[in-house]
N, C-alpha and C positions, 0 to 999 in steps of 0.2 A: 466443229466449233473451235473458236480461238481459246487460248489458255492464258491465264494471268497468274503470275507468281509474286506473292508478297514476301519480302525478305526483311526482317526486322531484328533488332538486337535482343530484345527482351520479351518475355510473355507480357502482354497487355499493350505493347507498342502497336501491333497491328490493329487491335481494337480501338485504340485512341486515335490513330492517324489514318488508317486505310480501310477499315471495315465498311464504311458507307459506300466507298467506291466498289469494293469487292461485292457487296450485296447488290448494287445496281447492275454490275456486269454479270453476276450470277443469274439475276432475273432475266437478263437478255441472252442467256444461253452459254455464257462463258464457263469454262472449266476453271475452278479456283484452287490454288495451291498456297499453303500456309507454312512458313518456315521462320521460326525464331532461332537465331544463332546461339544464344546463350540460355542457360538453364533458369535464370531468375533467382538463383540461390542467395543473392544479396537483397532480395525484395521484401524483407520483413525485419522489423525491430523486435518482434515477439517470438519468432521461431528460429531454431538453429538453421544453418545453411542447408544441410541435407533434407530436413523436413520442408523447408521453404521450397527447395528445388522440386521435391515430389508434389507439393501442393500446386505450385505454379505450372508444372507439367500437366497435371490433371485439368487445371483451369484452361490452359492453352488447347488441349485436346478437345475439351467441351466447346470452346469458342470456334475451333475449326469445324466441329460437327454442326454447330448452329449456322455457320456460313456455308455448309455443304462443301467444305474444302478438303482436299487431300492434305494430310498432316505429315510434316517431316520433323524428326526429333532434333533437339539442340545438339550442337557440336562443340560447345565450350561452356565455361562458367562465366558469370558476370565479372567484369573487369579483367578477364583473361583473353578477350578477343584481341587478335593482333593481325595486322596485314602481313601474313606469312604464307608461304607456299602450302604447307599442310592444310591450313584452314581454307585457303583459296581452292585447293583441289576438292575439298568436300563440298563447298558451295557450288563449284563448277559442275560436280557430279549431279547435283539436284537440278541445276539449270539445264544441263544436257538432257536429263531424264524427262523434265517437264516440257522442254522446248517451247517456252512461253512467247506469245506475241508481244507481251508487255510485262515489265518487272516494276513493281512498286517497292520503294525503299526509303530510307531516311534522307534528309537533306545532307549534302556533304559538309555543311557547316552547321554545327549543333552545339548545345551546351554540354553534351555528354560524349566522352571519348568512344564508348561502345557504339553509339549511334553512328558516329563518323566512320569508324572502322567497318561496321556492317554495310554502310553505304559504299565504301571503297571496294569491299569484297564483292558486293552485289553487282556494281557497275563493271568491275573488271571481268567477272564471270560472264555477265551478259554480253559484254563486248567480245569476249573470246569465242563464244559459240558462233555468232554472226553467220550462221549457215543459211543457205537459200530457203530451206523450209521455214525458218523463222521470218525471213523477209517476206515470203509469200503469205504467211499467216498474218503478219502485221498489215500487209497491204489489203488483204481481204477484210480484216477487222476494221481498218480505219479508212479505206478507200484512197490511201496515199500511194504515190509512186516511189520507186527507189530514190529519185532525185529529191522528192519532198522529205523522205526519211533521212537522207544524208544531210539535207539542210536543217532539219529539226535536231539531228544528233549534233551537228556542228554548233548550232545555236545553243543547245544545252551545255555543250562543253565550254563554249566561250562564256556563257553566263556563270557556270560553276567556277571557271578560272577567275572571272572578275570578282565573284563573291569571296573566293578564298584570298584574293589579293587585298581585300579590304574594302 
């Protein structure tokens, strides 16, 4: 069965942006993996940061369970995500472990810095694995050839570049 990995910045981002797709793919036999990069510690005006992080972690774990997804713990706190080698190595480790046919993440252009950094980390890690197992899994899952995958990747890169340019 193919594998899909959702990588988002905060607890609740996957639920708001990706859960519908994950549920549809899970119903079709895909293995689902759920990875929020930050703890959600800034996600409340009523609780302190440590309490908020604990509550948001429990909520994220419950959401992953509802999705039937494997859960990966956060690697940073809110507003501390950075496009740096130590965080990239941690994201890359999860991408390698899951060997996904598809990665869902944020748009590279977003209103929130954490979302954009999460997207950069996810895209870089996914690009770095580029092994034949992932290509074969993607081809089986989508019915597309290497040439079609390369064209889609190039189109996505051109689109992202155009969007970032303004």
